[in-house]
DRENDREN-202960 format. One line per 5 residues: number of its first residue (from 1); their letters; for each residue x, y, z of C-alpha. Coordinates in steps of 0.2 Angstrom, whole numbers. Layout:
// DRENDREN-202960
NUM) a) X,Y,Z | ...
END
This chain:
// DRENDREN-202960
1) mtdqp) 79,-80,50 | 90,-71,38 | 90,-85,25 | 72,-89,25 | 64,-90,8
6) vslhs) 55,-76,0 | 37,-76,6 | 33,-58,7 | 30,-47,-8 | 26,-29,-10
11) radfl) 21,-17,-23 | 29,-15,-40 | 41,0,-42 | 28,11,-49 | 17,9,-34
16) rragv) 29,20,-23 | 24,25,-6 | 29,38,7 | 18,33,22 | 0,34,27
21) aaiav) -10,50,25 | -18,62,37 | -31,76,35 | -17,89,35 | 1,85,30
26) sgaga) 13,98,26 | 22,96,10 | 11,84,1 | 17,77,-15 | 12,83,-32
31) vgagv) -2,73,-40 | 3,64,-56 | -4,69,-73 | -21,64,-78 | -21,49,-90
36) aragr) -37,45,-100 | -40,27,-104 | -55,25,-116 | -63,9,-121 | -55,1,-136
41) laprd) -70,-8,-143 | -88,-2,-146 | -100,-5,-131 | -109,-22,-133 | -125,-14,-125
46) aarsa) -134,-7,-140 | -144,5,-128 | -128,15,-125 | -122,27,-138 | -106,32,-129
51) attlk) -95,26,-115 | -98,32,-97 | -81,39,-90 | -77,34,-72 | -65,47,-65
56) fvgwq) -51,38,-55 | -38,45,-42 | -25,33,-35 | -11,21,-39 | -6,17,-56
61) gydgt) -11,0,-61 | -26,-1,-49 | -36,7,-63 | -34,-8,-74 | -18,-3,-83
66) ppstf) -9,-8,-94 | -24,-14,-104 | -15,-28,-111 | -13,-36,-94 | -32,-35,-91
71) pvlqq) -40,-44,-105 | -55,-50,-94 | -58,-33,-87 | -57,-25,-104 | -70,-36,-111
76) wengk) -81,-32,-96 | -78,-13,-98 | -82,-14,-116 | -98,-23,-113 | -104,-11,-101
81) gisls) -98,4,-111 | -86,10,-97 | -70,20,-99 | -59,27,-85 | -50,44,-84
86) styid) -36,42,-72 | -26,54,-61 | -11,45,-53 | -3,49,-36 | 14,49,-30
91) vnedi) 11,48,-11 | -4,43,-1 | -9,60,5 | -12,65,-13 | -29,55,-12
96) itkta) -34,66,2 | -28,82,-4 | -36,80,-21 | -53,74,-15 | -53,87,-2
101) aspag) -48,101,-14 | -60,96,-28 | -79,99,-29 | -90,84,-24 | -92,73,-39
106) sydla) -75,76,-46 | -70,58,-44 | -79,41,-45 | -66,29,-39 | -51,30,-27
111) spyhg) -38,17,-21 | -31,22,-4 | -20,12,7 | -29,5,23 | -21,18,34
116) tvktl) -29,32,24 | -47,25,24 | -52,30,41 | -46,48,37 | -56,48,22
121) ilagl) -72,42,31 | -70,55,46 | -67,69,33 | -83,64,24 | -73,62,8
126) vqpir) -80,45,3 | -97,37,4 | -104,20,10 | -102,5,-1 | -118,-5,-4
131) vgqmq) -110,-22,-2 | -127,-30,-2 | -127,-26,-21 | -110,-34,-24 | -108,-52,-31
136) nwtsv) -90,-54,-25 | -90,-45,-7 | -93,-61,2 | -79,-70,-7 | -66,-58,0
141) istlr) -55,-67,13 | -64,-65,29 | -49,-58,39 | -49,-44,27 | -68,-42,26
146) rqpyl) -69,-40,45 | -56,-26,46 | -62,-12,57 | -54,1,46 | -67,-3,32
151) rnkng) -81,4,42 | -88,19,52 | -94,19,69 | -111,13,63 | -104,-2,54
156) qvfai) -106,5,36 | -93,-1,24 | -83,12,15 | -69,3,7 | -67,-14,-2
161) plgfs) -49,-23,-1 | -41,-25,-18 | -25,-33,-13 | -11,-34,0 | 7,-34,2
166) adlpl) 21,-32,15 | 37,-23,19 | 52,-34,13 | 69,-28,20 | 83,-33,8
171) ynpkl) 102,-36,10 | 117,-41,0 | 124,-58,7 | 141,-55,0 | 143,-39,9
176) ikppk) 135,-41,26 | 125,-51,39 | 110,-40,43 | 103,-36,60 | 94,-49,69
181) swsdi) 83,-36,78 | 78,-18,74 | 87,-13,90 | 103,-20,82 | 103,-8,68
186) fakky) 109,6,79 | 126,-3,82 | 141,6,76 | 146,-8,64 | 130,-4,53
191) rgrya) 133,15,53 | 133,21,35 | 130,4,28 | 111,4,25 | 98,14,17
196) vkdgp) 80,19,22 | 65,24,12 | 58,41,16 | 42,42,25 | 36,43,43
201) egnmv) 27,26,46 | 40,13,40 | 54,21,49 | 45,26,65 | 37,9,67
206) avaka) 54,1,65 | 60,12,79 | 45,9,90 | 48,-10,88 | 66,-8,93
211) lklgh) 61,1,109 | 47,-11,112 | 34,3,112 | 15,2,108 | -2,-2,115
216) pdahh) -5,-15,109 | 5,-12,93 | 18,0,86 | 4,11,78 | -3,16,95
221) ltrpe) 10,27,104 | 7,39,118 | 14,56,115 | 28,54,127 | 32,38,118
226) lkrve) 32,46,102 | 45,58,108 | 56,43,112 | 53,36,94 | 57,53,87
231) agtrk) 74,53,95 | 77,35,89 | 71,40,71 | 83,54,71 | 97,42,75
236) llqna) 91,30,62 | 91,43,48 | 108,51,53 | 116,34,53 | 109,29,36
241) ranas) 119,31,21 | 104,37,11 | 86,41,14 | 79,36,-3 | 64,44,-11
246) sygdl) 58,29,-20 | 60,10,-22 | 69,13,-38 | 82,24,-29 | 83,11,-15
251) lqllv) 87,-3,-28 | 100,8,-36 | 109,10,-20 | 109,-9,-17 | 115,-13,-35
256) treva) 129,-1,-35 | 134,-8,-18 | 133,10,-10 | 123,1,4 | 124,-17,10
261) fattg) 106,-18,16 | 89,-8,16 | 76,-7,30 | 63,-10,17 | 60,-16,-1
266) tadmi) 49,-24,-13 | 50,-42,-20 | 53,-37,-38 | 69,-28,-32 | 77,-46,-30
271) pkaas) 75,-51,-49 | 80,-34,-55 | 96,-34,-45 | 99,-52,-51 | 98,-45,-69
276) qgvel) 112,-33,-65 | 123,-47,-56 | 119,-43,-38 | 111,-55,-26 | 98,-48,-14
281) rpwfp) 90,-58,0 | 76,-54,12 | 79,-52,30 | 67,-52,44 | 71,-44,61
286) kegtq) 64,-54,75 | 50,-41,79 | 44,-43,61 | 39,-30,48 | 21,-26,43
291) syvdn) 8,-29,30 | -3,-17,19 | -20,-18,11 | -25,-7,-3 | -43,-3,-6
296) ycipk) -56,4,-18 | -68,18,-12 | -81,29,-20 | -78,47,-17 | -92,59,-11
301) gsqny) -103,65,-24 | -99,52,-38 | -112,55,-52 | -109,37,-57 | -111,27,-41
306) dlala) -119,12,-48 | -106,9,-62 | -92,13,-50 | -99,0,-38 | -101,-13,-52
311) widem) -83,-9,-58 | -76,-12,-40 | -86,-28,-40 | -78,-34,-56 | -60,-29,-50
316) ispqv) -62,-41,-35 | -70,-55,-46 | -58,-70,-47 | -51,-68,-64 | -49,-49,-64
321) naela) -42,-49,-46 | -29,-61,-53 | -25,-49,-67 | -23,-36,-54 | -10,-46,-44
326) qvygg) -1,-49,-60 | 2,-30,-62 | 7,-25,-44 | 14,-42,-38 | 4,-43,-22
331) gvvtp) -9,-55,-15 | -27,-58,-21 | -41,-54,-9 | -52,-69,-15 | -47,-87,-13
336) qavqy) -56,-91,-30 | -43,-80,-39 | -28,-91,-34 | -32,-104,-48 | -29,-90,-61
341) ltpdl) -12,-84,-54 | 4,-89,-63 | 14,-102,-53 | 26,-89,-46 | 13,-77,-40
346) rakyp) 3,-92,-32 | 19,-97,-23 | 21,-80,-15 | 8,-81,-1 | 2,-96,10
351) ynhit) -15,-96,3 | -20,-112,11 | -18,-103,28 | -18,-85,23 | -24,-78,39
356) tfftg) -7,-83,47 | 1,-71,35 | -7,-56,44 | -1,-62,61 | 16,-69,58
361) napll) 32,-59,52 | 22,-46,44 | 6,-42,54 | -8,-31,48 | -8,-17,60
366) ppipv) -23,-6,62 | -21,12,56 | -12,25,66 | -26,35,75 | -33,50,66
371) qsrif) -40,57,82 | -36,52,99 | -35,59,117 | -24,45,122 | -12,41,107
376) atysd) -2,52,96 | -11,55,79 | -4,53,62 | -2,72,61 | 9,70,77
381) wvqay) 19,57,68 | 22,67,53 | 28,82,63 | 39,71,73 | 46,63,58
386) nraks) 50,80,50 | 59,86,65 | 69,70,65 | 74,73,47 | 79,90,50
391) g) 91,84,63
END
């Protein structure tokens, strides 16, 4: 398995992640500076005297930037008289903290990771999506469209998938043969030879898989099981050479050969390392990694609901969704978009049998529970991870 071809690709470097969010997470990351993106051409609609500004909070690139990469979207925005004012985030909890701390109507659009959506719904921070008014909703891959995290208990849809990706552990074949199993990583021979990326979910899921815990998956742990995972995570972090704060830092550690392998990574790290004379390959422990789905939501109180809905609908239209994939390097959510991808992007995922992608080496796990009497909640996970980090 260590030499299988690259077939799993994650976000570009600027879409850095530190784990899924919870309603209350101590030490939430600072929010990126707001960046306004106005229409560059006069609106085609003569009835509009000025552009309507949609206020976006989320990951950079998911707002349709850089403009040069989104020619079809730009034409559509200019025709509708729409511009965006964007606030970028550094970690997932920023979307929750920003929307919770701001008056209703402060934002029109948000782009949370799938593990964050249920928290936003339960906290009343987002409003239902009128999928019946969308042209492209029914074109979304059925596996994604049916995901329970998109809905509340009444079946109302609150999020629209925009793209997907997966964890991609990497190693230097000239330095090491990577572990065959997550459990092998604790072996003495690997001590000090690997790096992890900071964040509770990725690290603790790896440990849970190594310990064969979960009901039925590694996101659903009882509190006694979480204590076992906490102990394993402490050892994982102590044995690591570094706990990188970003994928860029992780790449630097691999390029400088300070570490021989990493427990996670992104596809774009492979050509970046190659440009610096270092070969990296993906490795897949027998227990697999996990997939991620990013989404669009409409925050509570949006004053521009109809335009926000239309903008989301355009972002998942075939040509624009392909433009979006070009920016962040992930998968498109509608099969009709595949024809517009460049050959290298088209080859990244098995679109002819895409549902197997979410059940194979990188399954799409349901979110960690926000509230539960049986299982540890994400707040429990964060506290356990922080204790593990402190040693």
